[in-house]
py3Dmol code that shows the C-alpha trace and the ligand (Angstrom):
import py3Dmol

protein = """\
ATOM      1  CA  MET A   1      -2.715   4.701  18.514  1.00  0.00           C
ATOM      2  CA  ALA A   2       0.440   5.554  16.375  1.00  0.00           C
ATOM      3  CA  ASP A   3       1.009   3.726  13.263  1.00  0.00           C
ATOM      4  CA  GLN A   4       2.726   0.387  13.902  1.00  0.00           C
ATOM      5  CA  LEU A   5       2.932  -3.124  12.709  1.00  0.00           C
ATOM      6  CA  ILE A   6       2.840  -6.256  15.150  1.00  0.00           C
ATOM      7  CA  ARG A   7       3.175 -10.000  14.323  1.00  0.00           C
ATOM      8  CA  ALA A   8       1.873 -12.870  16.212  1.00  0.00           C
ATOM      9  CA  THR A   9       1.817 -16.768  15.895  1.00  0.00           C
ATOM     10  CA  ALA A  10      -0.716 -19.349  16.842  1.00  0.00           C
ATOM     11  CA  ALA A  11      -1.080 -23.176  16.557  1.00  0.00           C
ATOM     12  CA  GLU A  12       2.451 -23.805  17.454  1.00  0.00           C
ATOM     13  CA  GLY A  13       3.804 -21.713  14.447  1.00  0.00           C
ATOM     14  CA  GLY A  14       1.407 -23.171  11.883  1.00  0.00           C
ATOM     15  CA  ILE A  15      -0.555 -19.662  11.751  1.00  0.00           C
ATOM     16  CA  ARG A  16       1.202 -16.605  11.144  1.00  0.00           C
ATOM     17  CA  ALA A  17      -0.663 -13.374  11.927  1.00  0.00           C
ATOM     18  CA  VAL A  18       0.219  -9.522  11.300  1.00  0.00           C
ATOM     19  CA  GLY A  19      -1.687  -6.666  12.020  1.00  0.00           C
ATOM     20  CA  VAL A  20      -1.169  -2.791  11.034  1.00  0.00           C
ATOM     21  CA  ILE A  21      -2.292   0.521  12.002  1.00  0.00           C
ATOM     22  CA  THR A  22      -1.921   3.120   9.062  1.00  0.00           C
ATOM     23  CA  THR A  23      -4.221   5.922  10.299  1.00  0.00           C
ATOM     24  CA  ARG A  24      -1.657   8.438   9.953  1.00  0.00           C
ATOM     25  CA  ILE A  25      -0.418   7.152   6.772  1.00  0.00           C
ATOM     26  CA  ALA A  26      -3.799   7.260   5.106  1.00  0.00           C
ATOM     27  CA  GLU A  27      -4.291  10.821   6.341  1.00  0.00           C
ATOM     28  CA  GLU A  28      -0.982  12.001   4.703  1.00  0.00           C
ATOM     29  CA  ALA A  29      -1.609  10.163   1.696  1.00  0.00           C
ATOM     30  CA  ARG A  30      -5.184  11.887   1.502  1.00  0.00           C
ATOM     31  CA  GLN A  31      -3.595  15.210   2.047  1.00  0.00           C
ATOM     32  CA  ARG A  32      -0.745  14.821  -0.211  1.00  0.00           C
ATOM     33  CA  HIS A  33      -2.693  13.498  -3.266  1.00  0.00           C
ATOM     34  CA  LYS A  34      -6.081  15.620  -2.262  1.00  0.00           C
ATOM     35  CA  LEU A  35      -7.699  12.241  -2.501  1.00  0.00           C
ATOM     36  CA  SER A  36     -11.765  11.906  -2.729  1.00  0.00           C
ATOM     37  CA  TYR A  37     -13.241   9.726   0.135  1.00  0.00           C
ATOM     38  CA  VAL A  38     -13.489   6.800  -1.966  1.00  0.00           C
ATOM     39  CA  ALA A  39      -9.832   7.188  -3.275  1.00  0.00           C
ATOM     40  CA  THR A  40      -8.614   7.636   0.317  1.00  0.00           C
ATOM     41  CA  ALA A  41     -10.149   4.265   1.088  1.00  0.00           C
ATOM     42  CA  ALA A  42      -8.950   2.569  -1.904  1.00  0.00           C
ATOM     43  CA  LEU A  43      -5.307   3.570  -1.513  1.00  0.00           C
ATOM     44  CA  GLY A  44      -5.255   3.298   2.349  1.00  0.00           C
ATOM     45  CA  ARG A  45      -6.485  -0.397   2.006  1.00  0.00           C
ATOM     46  CA  ALA A  46      -3.699  -1.147  -0.634  1.00  0.00           C
ATOM     47  CA  MET A  47      -1.115   0.657   1.513  1.00  0.00           C
ATOM     48  CA  SER A  48      -1.836  -1.489   4.667  1.00  0.00           C
ATOM     49  CA  ALA A  49      -2.021  -4.578   2.267  1.00  0.00           C
ATOM     50  CA  GLY A  50       1.307  -3.667   1.086  1.00  0.00           C
ATOM     51  CA  LEU A  51       2.844  -3.374   4.542  1.00  0.00           C
ATOM     52  CA  LEU A  52       0.935  -6.573   5.686  1.00  0.00           C
ATOM     53  CA  LEU A  53       2.489  -8.412   2.437  1.00  0.00           C
ATOM     54  CA  VAL A  54       6.196  -7.197   2.863  1.00  0.00           C
ATOM     55  CA  SER A  55       6.127  -8.089   6.595  1.00  0.00           C
ATOM     56  CA  SER A  56       6.955 -11.911   5.611  1.00  0.00           C
ATOM     57  CA  MET A  57       9.947 -10.888   3.761  1.00  0.00           C
ATOM     58  CA  LYS A  58      13.358 -11.566   5.159  1.00  0.00           C
ATOM     59  CA  ARG A  59      16.096  -9.198   3.945  1.00  0.00           C
ATOM     60  CA  ALA A  60      16.070  -5.727   5.166  1.00  0.00           C
ATOM     61  CA  GLU A  61      15.917  -4.111   1.366  1.00  0.00           C
ATOM     62  CA  SER A  62      12.848  -6.027   0.736  1.00  0.00           C
ATOM     63  CA  ARG A  63       9.798  -4.465  -0.741  1.00  0.00           C
ATOM     64  CA  VAL A  64       6.451  -5.300  -2.301  1.00  0.00           C
ATOM     65  CA  ASN A  65       4.626  -3.257  -5.045  1.00  0.00           C
ATOM     66  CA  ILE A  66       1.138  -3.728  -5.602  1.00  0.00           C
ATOM     67  CA  ARG A  67      -0.443  -2.283  -8.866  1.00  0.00           C
ATOM     68  CA  ILE A  68      -4.334  -2.602  -9.560  1.00  0.00           C
ATOM     69  CA  LYS A  69      -5.620  -1.838 -12.662  1.00  0.00           C
ATOM     70  CA  GLY A  70      -9.411  -1.956 -12.871  1.00  0.00           C
ATOM     71  CA  ASN A  71     -12.166  -0.838 -15.459  1.00  0.00           C
ATOM     72  CA  GLY A  72     -13.473   1.870 -12.739  1.00  0.00           C
ATOM     73  CA  PRO A  73     -13.088   5.531 -12.693  1.00  0.00           C
ATOM     74  CA  LEU A  74     -10.089   5.440 -10.309  1.00  0.00           C
ATOM     75  CA  GLY A  75      -8.004   4.433 -13.339  1.00  0.00           C
ATOM     76  CA  GLY A  76      -4.942   2.533 -11.687  1.00  0.00           C
ATOM     77  CA  LEU A  77      -3.377   2.394  -8.189  1.00  0.00           C
ATOM     78  CA  LEU A  78       0.037   1.709  -7.366  1.00  0.00           C
ATOM     79  CA  VAL A  79       1.830   1.197  -3.745  1.00  0.00           C
ATOM     80  CA  ASP A  80       5.243   0.515  -2.682  1.00  0.00           C
ATOM     81  CA  ALA A  81       5.773  -0.766   0.696  1.00  0.00           C
ATOM     82  CA  GLY A  82       9.269  -1.774   2.168  1.00  0.00           C
ATOM     83  CA  LEU A  83      10.197  -4.042   5.227  1.00  0.00           C
ATOM     84  CA  ASP A  84      11.821  -0.804   6.686  1.00  0.00           C
ATOM     85  CA  GLY A  85       8.324   0.245   7.442  1.00  0.00           C
ATOM     86  CA  THR A  86       7.977   2.860   4.690  1.00  0.00           C
ATOM     87  CA  VAL A  87       5.270   3.003   2.339  1.00  0.00           C
ATOM     88  CA  ARG A  88       3.942   5.368  -0.522  1.00  0.00           C
ATOM     89  CA  GLY A  89       1.639   5.233  -3.413  1.00  0.00           C
ATOM     90  CA  TYR A  90      -0.900   7.027  -5.721  1.00  0.00           C
ATOM     91  CA  VAL A  91      -4.181   6.584  -7.654  1.00  0.00           C
ATOM     92  CA  GLU A  92      -4.447   7.910 -11.160  1.00  0.00           C
ATOM     93  CA  ASN A  93      -7.662   9.948 -10.708  1.00  0.00           C
ATOM     94  CA  PRO A  94      -7.589  10.887  -7.177  1.00  0.00           C
ATOM     95  CA  ALA A  95     -10.766  13.320  -7.344  1.00  0.00           C
ATOM     96  CA  VAL A  96     -13.395  10.422  -8.256  1.00  0.00           C
ATOM     97  CA  GLU A  97     -16.027  10.362  -5.923  1.00  0.00           C
ATOM     98  CA  LEU A  98     -18.801   7.656  -5.978  1.00  0.00           C
ATOM     99  CA  PRO A  99     -22.025   7.533  -3.935  1.00  0.00           C
ATOM    100  CA  PRO A 100     -22.015   4.911  -1.218  1.00  0.00           C
ATOM    101  CA  ASN A 101     -22.712   1.272  -1.919  1.00  0.00           C
ATOM    102  CA  GLU A 102     -25.833  -0.681  -0.915  1.00  0.00           C
ATOM    103  CA  LEU A 103     -24.186  -1.287   2.501  1.00  0.00           C
ATOM    104  CA  GLY A 104     -23.554   2.436   3.075  1.00  0.00           C
ATOM    105  CA  LYS A 105     -19.970   2.166   2.451  1.00  0.00           C
ATOM    106  CA  LEU A 106     -17.259   3.871   0.345  1.00  0.00           C
ATOM    107  CA  ASP A 107     -17.686   2.043  -2.867  1.00  0.00           C
ATOM    108  CA  VAL A 108     -14.373   0.932  -3.451  1.00  0.00           C
ATOM    109  CA  GLY A 109     -15.178  -1.977  -5.615  1.00  0.00           C
ATOM    110  CA  ASN A 110     -16.919   0.230  -8.214  1.00  0.00           C
ATOM    111  CA  ALA A 111     -14.352   3.028  -8.279  1.00  0.00           C
ATOM    112  CA  VAL A 112     -11.469   0.499  -8.697  1.00  0.00           C
ATOM    113  CA  GLY A 113     -13.627  -1.601 -11.091  1.00  0.00           C
ATOM    114  CA  ARG A 114     -14.542  -5.394 -10.855  1.00  0.00           C
ATOM    115  CA  ASP A 115     -12.826  -6.178 -14.187  1.00  0.00           C
ATOM    116  CA  GLY A 116      -9.061  -5.986 -14.130  1.00  0.00           C
ATOM    117  CA  TYR A 117      -5.730  -7.076 -12.820  1.00  0.00           C
ATOM    118  CA  LEU A 118      -3.843  -7.107  -9.530  1.00  0.00           C
ATOM    119  CA  TYR A 119      -0.101  -7.111 -10.162  1.00  0.00           C
ATOM    120  CA  VAL A 120       2.095  -8.057  -7.303  1.00  0.00           C
ATOM    121  CA  VAL A 121       5.947  -7.542  -7.111  1.00  0.00           C
ATOM    122  CA  ARG A 122       8.141  -9.088  -4.573  1.00  0.00           C
ATOM    123  CA  ASP A 123      11.679  -7.573  -4.651  1.00  0.00           C
ATOM    124  CA  VAL A 124      14.350  -8.838  -2.326  1.00  0.00           C
ATOM    125  CA  GLY A 125      17.005  -6.016  -3.320  1.00  0.00           C
ATOM    126  CA  TYR A 126      18.985  -8.233  -5.647  1.00  0.00           C
ATOM    127  CA  GLY A 127      18.112 -10.621  -8.741  1.00  0.00           C
ATOM    128  CA  TYR A 128      15.079 -10.614 -10.747  1.00  0.00           C
ATOM    129  CA  PRO A 129      11.976  -9.626  -8.715  1.00  0.00           C
ATOM    130  CA  TYR A 130       9.114 -12.203  -8.093  1.00  0.00           C
ATOM    131  CA  SER A 131       6.125 -10.857 -10.015  1.00  0.00           C
ATOM    132  CA  SER A 132       2.725 -12.252 -10.190  1.00  0.00           C
ATOM    133  CA  THR A 133      -0.794 -11.376 -11.862  1.00  0.00           C
ATOM    134  CA  VAL A 134      -4.156 -12.276 -10.875  1.00  0.00           C
ATOM    135  CA  GLU A 135      -7.590 -11.011 -12.162  1.00  0.00           C
ATOM    136  CA  LEU A 136      -9.478  -8.853  -9.757  1.00  0.00           C
ATOM    137  CA  ILE A 137     -12.468 -10.605  -7.878  1.00  0.00           C
ATOM    138  CA  SER A 138     -14.288  -7.527  -6.699  1.00  0.00           C
ATOM    139  CA  GLY A 139     -12.093  -4.451  -6.648  1.00  0.00           C
ATOM    140  CA  GLU A 140     -12.606  -4.231  -3.065  1.00  0.00           C
ATOM    141  CA  ILE A 141      -8.984  -4.806  -2.805  1.00  0.00           C
ATOM    142  CA  GLY A 142      -8.927  -6.997   0.605  1.00  0.00           C
ATOM    143  CA  ASP A 143     -10.799  -9.997  -1.375  1.00  0.00           C
ATOM    144  CA  ASP A 144      -8.428  -9.417  -4.191  1.00  0.00           C
ATOM    145  CA  ILE A 145      -5.135  -9.655  -1.894  1.00  0.00           C
ATOM    146  CA  THR A 146      -6.727 -12.585  -0.364  1.00  0.00           C
ATOM    147  CA  ASN A 147      -7.254 -14.284  -3.800  1.00  0.00           C
ATOM    148  CA  TYR A 148      -3.643 -13.344  -4.843  1.00  0.00           C
ATOM    149  CA  LEU A 149      -2.223 -15.081  -1.907  1.00  0.00           C
ATOM    150  CA  ALA A 150      -4.234 -18.292  -2.006  1.00  0.00           C
ATOM    151  CA  THR A 151      -3.640 -18.803  -5.966  1.00  0.00           C
ATOM    152  CA  SER A 152      -0.361 -17.280  -6.595  1.00  0.00           C
ATOM    153  CA  GLU A 153       1.423 -17.877  -3.585  1.00  0.00           C
ATOM    154  CA  GLN A 154      -0.299 -20.949  -2.473  1.00  0.00           C
ATOM    155  CA  THR A 155      -0.744 -19.590   1.105  1.00  0.00           C
ATOM    156  CA  PRO A 156      -4.407 -19.807   2.483  1.00  0.00           C
ATOM    157  CA  SER A 157      -4.934 -16.596   4.155  1.00  0.00           C
ATOM    158  CA  ALA A 158      -7.749 -14.367   5.600  1.00  0.00           C
ATOM    159  CA  LEU A 159      -7.382 -10.637   5.426  1.00  0.00           C
ATOM    160  CA  ILE A 160      -9.024  -7.703   6.541  1.00  0.00           C
ATOM    161  CA  VAL A 161      -8.178  -4.187   5.570  1.00  0.00           C
ATOM    162  CA  GLY A 162     -10.115  -1.007   6.326  1.00  0.00           C
ATOM    163  CA  VAL A 163     -10.281   2.806   6.140  1.00  0.00           C
ATOM    164  CA  PHE A 164     -12.558   5.228   7.934  1.00  0.00           C
ATOM    165  CA  VAL A 165     -12.536   8.580   6.383  1.00  0.00           C
ATOM    166  CA  GLY A 166     -14.863  11.381   7.606  1.00  0.00           C
ATOM    167  CA  ALA A 167     -15.246  15.115   6.940  1.00  0.00           C
ATOM    168  CA  GLU A 168     -12.165  15.643   9.302  1.00  0.00           C
ATOM    169  CA  GLY A 169     -10.037  13.147   7.420  1.00  0.00           C
ATOM    170  CA  VAL A 170      -8.885   9.581   8.293  1.00  0.00           C
ATOM    171  CA  THR A 171      -9.563   8.555  11.828  1.00  0.00           C
ATOM    172  CA  ALA A 172      -8.993   4.915  11.477  1.00  0.00           C
ATOM    173  CA  ALA A 173      -7.091   2.846   9.117  1.00  0.00           C
ATOM    174  CA  GLY A 174      -5.238  -0.533   8.913  1.00  0.00           C
ATOM    175  CA  GLY A 175      -5.596  -4.250   8.721  1.00  0.00           C
ATOM    176  CA  ILE A 176      -4.902  -7.796   9.775  1.00  0.00           C
ATOM    177  CA  LEU A 177      -3.444 -10.811   7.654  1.00  0.00           C
ATOM    178  CA  ILE A 178      -3.648 -14.252   9.142  1.00  0.00           C
ATOM    179  CA  GLN A 179      -1.940 -17.099   7.146  1.00  0.00           C
ATOM    180  CA  VAL A 180      -2.020 -20.871   7.518  1.00  0.00           C
ATOM    181  CA  LEU A 181       1.340 -22.287   6.800  1.00  0.00           C
ATOM    182  CA  PRO A 182       1.911 -25.641   5.208  1.00  0.00           C
ATOM    183  CA  LYS A 183       2.615 -27.336   8.369  1.00  0.00           C
ATOM    184  CA  ALA A 184      -0.853 -26.426   9.553  1.00  0.00           C
ATOM    185  CA  ALA A 185      -2.601 -26.613   6.121  1.00  0.00           C
ATOM    186  CA  ARG A 186      -3.816 -30.122   6.306  1.00  0.00           C
ATOM    187  CA  ASP A 187      -6.391 -28.917   8.473  1.00  0.00           C
ATOM    188  CA  GLU A 188      -8.445 -27.252   5.495  1.00  0.00           C
ATOM    189  CA  THR A 189     -11.210 -26.074   7.917  1.00  0.00           C
ATOM    190  CA  LEU A 190      -8.943 -23.860   9.757  1.00  0.00           C
ATOM    191  CA  VAL A 191      -8.943 -21.015   6.833  1.00  0.00           C
ATOM    192  CA  GLU A 192     -12.567 -21.240   6.718  1.00  0.00           C
ATOM    193  CA  ILE A 193     -13.025 -20.834  10.650  1.00  0.00           C
ATOM    194  CA  LEU A 194     -10.711 -17.863  10.484  1.00  0.00           C
ATOM    195  CA  GLU A 195     -12.272 -16.299   7.425  1.00  0.00           C
ATOM    196  CA  SER A 196     -15.717 -16.502   9.427  1.00  0.00           C
ATOM    197  CA  ARG A 197     -14.332 -14.940  12.619  1.00  0.00           C
ATOM    198  CA  ILE A 198     -12.885 -12.231  10.690  1.00  0.00           C
ATOM    199  CA  ALA A 199     -16.273 -11.685   8.881  1.00  0.00           C
ATOM    200  CA  LYS A 200     -17.942 -11.574  12.283  1.00  0.00           C
ATOM    201  CA  LEU A 201     -15.644  -8.586  13.231  1.00  0.00           C
ATOM    202  CA  SER A 202     -17.780  -6.385  10.722  1.00  0.00           C
ATOM    203  CA  GLY A 203     -14.671  -4.484  10.001  1.00  0.00           C
ATOM    204  CA  PHE A 204     -11.640  -3.465  11.138  1.00  0.00           C
ATOM    205  CA  THR A 205     -12.018   0.359  11.682  1.00  0.00           C
ATOM    206  CA  PRO A 206     -14.918   0.061  14.063  1.00  0.00           C
ATOM    207  CA  LEU A 207     -12.540  -2.113  16.369  1.00  0.00           C
ATOM    208  CA  LEU A 208      -9.832   0.517  16.290  1.00  0.00           C
ATOM    209  CA  GLN A 209     -12.509   3.356  16.723  1.00  0.00           C
ATOM    210  CA  SER A 210     -13.712   1.263  19.959  1.00  0.00           C
ATOM    211  CA  GLY A 211     -10.080   1.336  21.284  1.00  0.00           C
ATOM    212  CA  LYS A 212      -8.995  -2.074  20.744  1.00  0.00           C
ATOM    213  CA  THR A 213      -5.347  -2.398  20.208  1.00  0.00           C
ATOM    214  CA  LEU A 214      -3.646  -4.689  17.694  1.00  0.00           C
ATOM    215  CA  PRO A 215      -2.992  -7.514  20.502  1.00  0.00           C
ATOM    216  CA  GLU A 216      -6.505  -7.106  21.399  1.00  0.00           C
ATOM    217  CA  ILE A 217      -7.742  -7.779  17.922  1.00  0.00           C
ATOM    218  CA  PHE A 218      -5.193 -10.846  17.498  1.00  0.00           C
ATOM    219  CA  GLU A 219      -6.728 -12.103  20.730  1.00  0.00           C
ATOM    220  CA  LEU A 220     -10.327 -11.826  19.679  1.00  0.00           C
ATOM    221  CA  LEU A 221      -9.318 -13.939  16.132  1.00  0.00           C
ATOM    222  CA  LEU A 222      -6.814 -16.347  17.672  1.00  0.00           C
ATOM    223  CA  GLY A 223      -7.052 -16.365  21.586  1.00  0.00           C
ATOM    224  CA  ASP A 224      -8.129 -19.987  21.873  1.00  0.00           C
ATOM    225  CA  MET A 225      -5.575 -21.181  19.330  1.00  0.00           C
ATOM    226  CA  GLY A 226      -2.164 -20.890  21.306  1.00  0.00           C
ATOM    227  CA  LEU A 227      -1.475 -17.255  20.325  1.00  0.00           C
ATOM    228  CA  VAL A 228       1.919 -15.841  20.858  1.00  0.00           C
ATOM    229  CA  ILE A 229       2.231 -12.222  20.236  1.00  0.00           C
ATOM    230  CA  LEU A 230       5.707 -11.156  19.240  1.00  0.00           C
ATOM    231  CA  PRO A 231       7.180  -8.374  21.353  1.00  0.00           C
ATOM    232  CA  ASP A 232       8.569  -6.183  18.680  1.00  0.00           C
ATOM    233  CA  ILE A 233       6.526  -3.097  17.687  1.00  0.00           C
ATOM    234  CA  HIS A 234       7.537  -1.720  14.258  1.00  0.00           C
ATOM    235  CA  MET A 235       6.871   1.668  13.087  1.00  0.00           C
ATOM    236  CA  VAL A 236       5.288   2.438   9.840  1.00  0.00           C
ATOM    237  CA  ARG A 237       5.381   5.496   7.952  1.00  0.00           C
ATOM    238  CA  PHE A 238       4.561   7.308   4.691  1.00  0.00           C
ATOM    239  CA  HIS A 239       7.771   7.970   3.093  1.00  0.00           C
ATOM    240  CA  CYS A 240       8.980   8.780  -0.464  1.00  0.00           C
ATOM    241  CA  GLY A 241      12.687   8.503  -1.454  1.00  0.00           C
ATOM    242  CA  CYS A 242      12.373  11.285  -3.988  1.00  0.00           C
ATOM    243  CA  SER A 243      14.687  14.426  -3.759  1.00  0.00           C
ATOM    244  CA  PHE A 244      15.607  17.479  -5.716  1.00  0.00           C
ATOM    245  CA  ASN A 245      18.749  15.619  -6.855  1.00  0.00           C
ATOM    246  CA  ARG A 246      16.911  12.840  -8.319  1.00  0.00           C
ATOM    247  CA  VAL A 247      14.683  15.225 -10.179  1.00  0.00           C
ATOM    248  CA  LEU A 248      17.768  17.142 -11.745  1.00  0.00           C
ATOM    249  CA  GLY A 249      19.380  13.795 -12.386  1.00  0.00           C
ATOM    250  CA  ALA A 250      15.799  12.746 -14.492  1.00  0.00           C
ATOM    251  CA  LEU A 251      15.993  16.264 -16.160  1.00  0.00           C
ATOM    252  CA  LYS A 252      19.617  15.912 -17.229  1.00  0.00           C
ATOM    253  CA  MET A 253      18.618  12.995 -18.829  1.00  0.00           C
ATOM    254  CA  LEU A 254      16.298  14.827 -21.205  1.00  0.00           C
ATOM    255  CA  GLY A 255      19.473  16.133 -23.246  1.00  0.00           C
ATOM    256  CA  GLU A 256      20.840  19.505 -24.088  1.00  0.00           C
ATOM    257  CA  ALA A 257      18.184  20.302 -26.546  1.00  0.00           C
ATOM    258  CA  GLU A 258      15.089  19.728 -24.457  1.00  0.00           C
ATOM    259  CA  LEU A 259      16.942  21.771 -21.371  1.00  0.00           C
ATOM    260  CA  GLN A 260      17.588  24.464 -23.635  1.00  0.00           C
ATOM    261  CA  ASP A 261      14.027  24.600 -24.761  1.00  0.00           C
ATOM    262  CA  MET A 262      12.858  24.452 -21.346  1.00  0.00           C
ATOM    263  CA  ILE A 263      15.104  27.512 -20.269  1.00  0.00           C
ATOM    264  CA  GLU A 264      13.814  29.641 -23.129  1.00  0.00           C
ATOM    265  CA  LYS A 265      10.153  28.915 -23.064  1.00  0.00           C
ATOM    266  CA  ASP A 266       9.645  28.411 -19.260  1.00  0.00           C
ATOM    267  CA  GLU A 267      12.588  29.912 -17.481  1.00  0.00           C
ATOM    268  CA  GLY A 268      12.857  26.370 -15.600  1.00  0.00           C
ATOM    269  CA  ALA A 269      10.980  23.062 -15.137  1.00  0.00           C
ATOM    270  CA  GLU A 270       8.367  21.817 -12.779  1.00  0.00           C
ATOM    271  CA  ALA A 271       8.211  18.153 -11.717  1.00  0.00           C
ATOM    272  CA  THR A 272       5.695  16.359  -9.506  1.00  0.00           C
ATOM    273  CA  CYS A 273       6.521  13.194  -7.854  1.00  0.00           C
ATOM    274  CA  HIS A 274       3.670  10.618  -8.721  1.00  0.00           C
ATOM    275  CA  PHE A 275       4.133   8.736  -5.612  1.00  0.00           C
ATOM    276  CA  CYS A 276       3.917  11.661  -3.046  1.00  0.00           C
ATOM    277  CA  GLY A 277       2.714  14.708  -4.601  1.00  0.00           C
ATOM    278  CA  GLU A 278       5.855  16.941  -3.879  1.00  0.00           C
ATOM    279  CA  ILE A 279       6.344  19.524  -6.453  1.00  0.00           C
ATOM    280  CA  TYR A 280      10.026  20.105  -7.345  1.00  0.00           C
ATOM    281  CA  GLN A 281      11.016  23.534  -9.140  1.00  0.00           C
ATOM    282  CA  ALA A 282      14.307  23.800 -11.216  1.00  0.00           C
ATOM    283  CA  SER A 283      15.451  27.472 -12.061  1.00  0.00           C
ATOM    284  CA  GLY A 284      16.661  28.438 -15.482  1.00  0.00           C
ATOM    285  CA  ASP A 285      20.025  28.723 -14.023  1.00  0.00           C
ATOM    286  CA  GLU A 286      19.752  25.020 -12.516  1.00  0.00           C
ATOM    287  CA  LEU A 287      18.907  23.746 -15.826  1.00  0.00           C
ATOM    288  CA  ALA A 288      22.011  25.780 -17.365  1.00  0.00           C
ATOM    289  CA  LYS A 289      23.978  24.127 -15.018  1.00  0.00           C
ATOM    290  CA  LEU A 290      22.951  20.721 -16.176  1.00  0.00           C
ATOM    291  CA  ILE A 291      23.636  21.584 -19.757  1.00  0.00           C
ATOM    292  CA  ASP A 292      27.338  22.655 -18.592  1.00  0.00           C
ATOM    293  CA  ASP A 293      27.448  19.458 -16.840  1.00  0.00           C
ATOM    294  CA  LEU A 294      26.452  17.427 -19.788  1.00  0.00           C
ATOM    295  CA  ARG A 295      28.904  19.308 -21.920  1.00  0.00           C
ATOM    296  CA  ALA A 296      31.754  18.772 -19.547  1.00  0.00           C
ATOM    297  CA  GLU A 297      30.950  15.060 -19.490  1.00  0.00           C
ATOM    298  CA  SER A 298      31.128  14.716 -23.238  1.00  0.00           C
ATOM    299  CA  VAL A 299      34.548  16.242 -23.549  1.00  0.00           C
TER     300      VAL A 299
END
"""
ligand_1 = """\
1
ZN
Zn 8.027 11.470 -4.046
"""
view = py3Dmol.view(width=600, height=400)
view.addModel(protein, "pdb")
view.setStyle({"model": 0}, {"cartoon": {"style": "trace"}})
view.addModel(ligand_1, "xyz")
view.setStyle({"model": 1}, {"stick": {}})
view.zoomTo()
view.show()
């Protein structure tokens, strides 16, 4: 099934649900950043979470940034997801590998680390972005995002995110977010019911691998609660807005002396985009042109 995002409601609008499939996105991230198994799982989970979080925003330019900084060997992790369906991200130490945890699963919790912080920035495209920080709970990412939603955004939520990565790469990835809105929140047991239903799923990726679609997964979780699946299917993809021109712009800001130094020592410059791993090469001639531009501007 192609990478996509689908929304649903239930309980006469008191429950909002969103599901995303990110199999190709996670695989593209794995290849671009040469991610280990556990790094693929960590970044893939966070990219799904970013797309799920941004889906509740209204303005077309809206973006969510998720930064996770734990005390584990993965270092830091950053994801940037847009309401336009684009997402990108990276981890600090992509080659870190850990043995499976006691459940035989990829040990994302220990790779990220259980002590540290989760930062979420919601940017609607103008004014000051809304940002908030919570302490990590488990480093497993799903739990940490759920805790963030409950404490910082006061929206009781049940969330599941998963990535299955084998020798041939990522074969299933995605997640589901179910939120209980204020009009239904008086029913405090509702979130607990939803959480226990999600817990019984025993993971998101096995459902995808067994051929279940997002509407079928919604049906499993909310079928008896007045489920309404919204008809729009939103495509989602790995995309980074970097370009050679932007790299040249950044190089230009280094100033004439530094550029001259690069021309003499390296006969050019090489820059790698953190977010997507793209490598840009600027030749000595291109750097010389930047110096000409700087001189022309200063006249
Ligand atoms: Zn890039």
